[in-house]
C-alpha positions as CSV (number, residue, x, y, z in Angstrom):
1,X,63.3,25.3,-37.3
2,X,60.2,25.2,-39.5
3,X,59.1,21.8,-40.8
4,X,59.4,21.2,-44.6
5,X,56.3,21.6,-46.7
6,X,55.5,19.0,-49.3
7,X,56.2,21.6,-52.1
8,X,59.6,22.4,-50.6
9,X,60.5,18.8,-50.2
10,X,59.6,18.1,-53.9
11,X,61.6,21.2,-55.0
12,X,64.7,20.1,-53.1
13,X,64.5,16.5,-54.3
14,X,64.0,17.6,-57.9
15,X,66.8,20.2,-57.8
16,X,69.1,17.7,-56.1
17,X,68.4,15.0,-58.7
18,X,69.1,17.3,-61.7
19,X,72.2,18.8,-60.1
20,X,73.7,15.4,-59.2
21,X,72.8,13.8,-62.6
22,X,75.0,16.4,-64.3
23,X,77.7,16.5,-61.6
24,X,78.2,12.8,-61.5
25,X,79.5,12.9,-65.0
26,X,81.0,16.3,-65.8
27,X,80.9,18.4,-62.6
28,X,79.1,21.7,-62.4
29,X,76.1,20.5,-60.3
30,X,76.5,23.5,-58.1
31,X,75.1,25.6,-60.9
32,X,71.7,24.0,-60.1
33,X,71.9,23.1,-56.4
34,X,73.3,26.3,-54.9
35,X,70.8,28.7,-56.7
36,X,68.0,26.3,-55.7
37,X,69.0,26.6,-52.0
38,X,69.3,30.3,-52.3
39,X,65.7,30.4,-53.7
40,X,64.5,28.7,-50.5
41,X,65.6,31.8,-48.6
42,X,68.8,30.5,-47.0
43,X,71.5,33.1,-46.6
44,X,74.7,32.5,-48.7
45,X,77.0,31.1,-45.9
46,X,74.3,28.7,-44.8
47,X,73.4,27.8,-48.4
48,X,77.1,27.0,-49.2
49,X,77.4,24.6,-46.2
50,X,74.1,23.0,-46.9
51,X,75.1,22.5,-50.5
52,X,78.3,20.8,-49.4
53,X,76.4,18.4,-47.2
54,X,74.1,17.4,-50.1
55,X,77.1,17.3,-52.6
56,X,79.0,15.0,-50.3
57,X,76.1,12.5,-50.4
58,X,76.1,12.8,-54.2
59,X,79.9,12.4,-54.6
60,X,80.0,9.4,-52.3
61,X,77.2,7.7,-54.3
62,X,78.9,8.5,-57.7
63,X,82.2,7.3,-56.3
64,X,80.8,3.9,-55.2
65,X,78.9,3.5,-58.5
66,X,82.1,4.1,-60.6
67,X,84.1,1.9,-58.3
68,X,81.6,-0.9,-58.5
69,X,81.7,-0.7,-62.3
70,X,85.5,-0.8,-62.4
71,X,85.9,2.7,-63.7
72,X,88.3,3.9,-61.0
73,X,92.1,3.4,-60.8
74,X,92.5,2.5,-57.2
75,X,96.3,2.7,-56.8
76,X,96.3,6.2,-58.3
77,X,93.4,7.7,-56.4
78,X,94.5,6.1,-53.1
79,X,97.7,8.2,-53.4
80,X,95.8,11.3,-54.5
81,X,92.8,11.2,-52.0
82,X,94.7,12.6,-48.9
83,X,96.3,15.3,-51.1
84,X,92.9,16.5,-52.3
85,X,91.6,16.4,-48.7
86,X,94.5,18.3,-47.3
87,X,94.3,20.9,-50.1
88,X,90.6,21.5,-49.5
89,X,91.2,22.0,-45.7
90,X,93.9,24.5,-46.5
91,X,91.7,26.2,-49.1
92,X,88.8,26.5,-46.6
93,X,91.1,28.0,-44.0
94,X,92.7,30.4,-46.5
95,X,89.3,31.8,-47.7
96,X,88.7,33.0,-44.1
97,X,91.8,35.1,-44.4
98,X,91.7,36.3,-48.1
99,X,88.6,37.0,-50.3
100,X,88.3,34.5,-53.1
101,X,86.5,36.6,-55.7
102,X,89.7,37.8,-57.4
103,X,90.0,34.2,-58.8
104,X,86.9,34.6,-61.0
105,X,88.6,36.1,-64.1
106,X,91.3,33.5,-64.0
107,X,88.7,30.7,-63.7
108,X,86.9,32.1,-66.8
109,X,90.2,32.0,-68.8
110,X,91.0,28.5,-67.6
111,X,87.5,27.1,-68.4
112,X,87.7,28.7,-71.9
113,X,91.1,27.1,-72.5
114,X,89.8,23.7,-71.3
115,X,86.7,23.9,-73.5
116,X,88.6,25.0,-76.6
117,X,91.3,22.3,-76.1
118,X,88.6,19.6,-75.7
119,X,86.6,20.7,-78.8
120,X,89.8,21.0,-80.9
121,X,91.1,17.6,-80.0
122,X,88.2,15.6,-81.4
123,X,89.4,12.1,-80.6
124,X,91.0,13.2,-77.3
125,X,89.8,11.1,-74.3
126,X,88.0,8.5,-76.5
127,X,90.3,5.7,-75.4
128,X,92.8,5.3,-72.6
129,X,96.5,5.6,-73.1
130,X,97.3,5.4,-69.3
131,X,99.9,2.6,-68.7
132,X,100.5,3.0,-64.9
133,X,102.0,5.3,-62.3
134,X,105.3,6.7,-63.4
135,X,107.4,9.4,-61.6
136,X,106.0,12.0,-64.0
137,X,102.4,10.9,-63.6
138,X,102.8,10.8,-59.8
139,X,104.2,14.3,-59.6
140,X,101.7,15.9,-62.1
141,X,98.6,14.1,-60.7
142,X,99.7,14.9,-57.1
143,X,100.1,18.6,-57.9
144,X,96.7,18.6,-59.6
145,X,95.0,16.9,-56.7
146,X,96.4,19.2,-54.1
147,X,95.9,22.3,-56.2
148,X,92.3,21.5,-57.2
149,X,91.5,20.4,-53.6
150,X,92.8,23.8,-52.4
151,X,90.7,25.5,-55.2
152,X,87.6,23.6,-54.2
153,X,87.9,24.7,-50.6
154,X,88.9,28.2,-51.5
155,X,86.5,29.0,-54.4
156,X,85.0,26.0,-56.0
157,X,83.2,26.6,-59.4
158,X,84.3,24.1,-62.0
159,X,86.3,21.8,-59.7
160,X,84.7,18.7,-61.2
161,X,85.4,19.8,-64.7
162,X,89.0,20.6,-64.0
163,X,89.5,17.2,-62.3
164,X,88.1,15.4,-65.3
165,X,90.3,17.4,-67.6
166,X,93.4,16.7,-65.5
167,X,92.8,12.9,-65.6
168,X,92.2,12.9,-69.4
169,X,95.4,14.9,-69.7
170,X,97.4,12.0,-68.1
171,X,95.9,9.5,-70.4
172,X,92.5,8.3,-69.2
173,X,89.4,8.2,-71.3
174,X,86.5,10.5,-70.2
175,X,84.5,7.8,-68.4
176,X,87.4,6.6,-66.2
177,X,88.5,10.2,-65.8
178,X,85.0,11.0,-64.4
179,X,85.3,8.1,-62.0
180,X,88.7,9.1,-60.7
181,X,87.5,12.7,-60.5
182,X,84.5,11.8,-58.3
183,X,86.8,10.1,-55.8
184,X,88.9,13.3,-55.4
185,X,85.8,15.4,-55.4
186,X,84.4,13.4,-52.5
187,X,87.7,14.0,-50.6
188,X,87.5,17.8,-51.0
189,X,83.7,17.7,-50.2
190,X,84.3,15.9,-47.0
191,X,87.0,18.3,-45.9
192,X,84.7,21.3,-46.8
193,X,81.7,19.9,-45.0
194,X,83.7,19.3,-41.8
195,X,84.7,23.0,-41.9
196,X,81.1,24.1,-42.4
197,X,79.9,21.9,-39.6
198,X,82.5,23.4,-37.2
199,X,81.3,26.9,-38.3
200,X,77.6,25.9,-37.8
201,X,76.9,26.8,-41.4
202,X,74.7,23.8,-42.4
203,X,70.9,23.4,-42.5
204,X,70.7,19.7,-42.0
205,X,67.0,19.4,-42.8
206,X,67.3,21.0,-46.3
207,X,70.7,19.4,-46.9
208,X,69.6,15.8,-46.2
209,X,66.5,16.1,-48.3
210,X,68.4,17.6,-51.2
211,X,71.0,14.9,-50.6
212,X,68.4,12.2,-51.1
213,X,67.6,13.6,-54.5
214,X,71.3,13.9,-55.2
215,X,71.8,10.2,-54.4
216,X,69.2,9.2,-56.9
217,X,70.7,11.6,-59.5
218,X,74.2,10.3,-58.9
219,X,73.1,6.6,-59.4
220,X,71.2,7.4,-62.6
221,X,73.8,9.8,-64.0
222,X,76.9,7.6,-63.3
223,X,75.2,4.5,-64.7
224,X,74.2,6.3,-67.9
225,X,77.8,7.5,-68.3
226,X,79.2,4.0,-67.8
227,X,76.8,2.4,-70.2
228,X,76.8,5.1,-72.9
229,X,80.6,5.7,-72.6
230,X,82.7,8.5,-74.0
231,X,80.3,9.4,-76.8
232,X,77.9,10.7,-74.0
233,X,80.4,12.0,-71.4
234,X,82.6,14.1,-73.8
235,X,79.8,16.3,-75.2
236,X,78.2,16.7,-71.7
237,X,81.6,17.8,-70.4
238,X,81.9,20.4,-73.1
239,X,78.3,21.7,-72.5
240,X,78.8,21.9,-68.7
241,X,82.1,23.8,-69.0
242,X,80.5,26.2,-71.5
243,X,77.6,26.9,-69.1
244,X,80.2,27.4,-66.3
245,X,82.0,30.0,-68.4
246,X,78.7,31.8,-69.0
247,X,77.9,31.8,-65.3
248,X,81.3,33.1,-64.3
249,X,81.2,35.9,-66.9
250,X,77.6,36.9,-65.7
251,X,78.9,37.1,-62.1
252,X,81.8,39.2,-63.2
253,X,79.6,41.7,-65.1
254,X,76.7,41.8,-62.6
């Protein structure tokens, strides 16, 4: 394996920082990190696994940051974590049997619906109405965690945004929703990286360097979100989902 040049190291650190800063709040960091890895010359399967290694470092950092600041509902995510993990394992296994590209049009429709709903409901997610785990909350959040874990392992784009949306739907404000989402995102990332390691689809040198940039981005991004609150997270969430929509439409047409 060739040693990293100074220019490549700076590029990977910078791309990792920007991707993780965005991803720590609203999801969608893969819009930056995966194309950056492809620009280095890595083939797609190796880039995907390398991206998951770096993303796992980012999601762990964001998770710890949100937990330290009290922006995670432990009882709820403790119940959802294994569901997200198991869903991601099943999704990663299924993608080996069935091509995932047929999901792209559906993802565009869902992202458009999420964005329109968030823009239309101007005060939605500004304050928490969550009062605890009920039977309905447990069932709905459990289904969302397992389904989005499966989706992350099977296809992936927009998982973080869908998770944030799901938590706001059950009553959390955008900041706590982002904290809860990062915990479940970490679960699905760990499941995915185990799969890629088994398949020998990880470039550890590139992944660890980008991961260091992602750790820094996750620390800064999550702290900015916690301090600035919903007034910062909500518009960033809308912007990221809009960019995700554009990216998926571009991929459909190209």
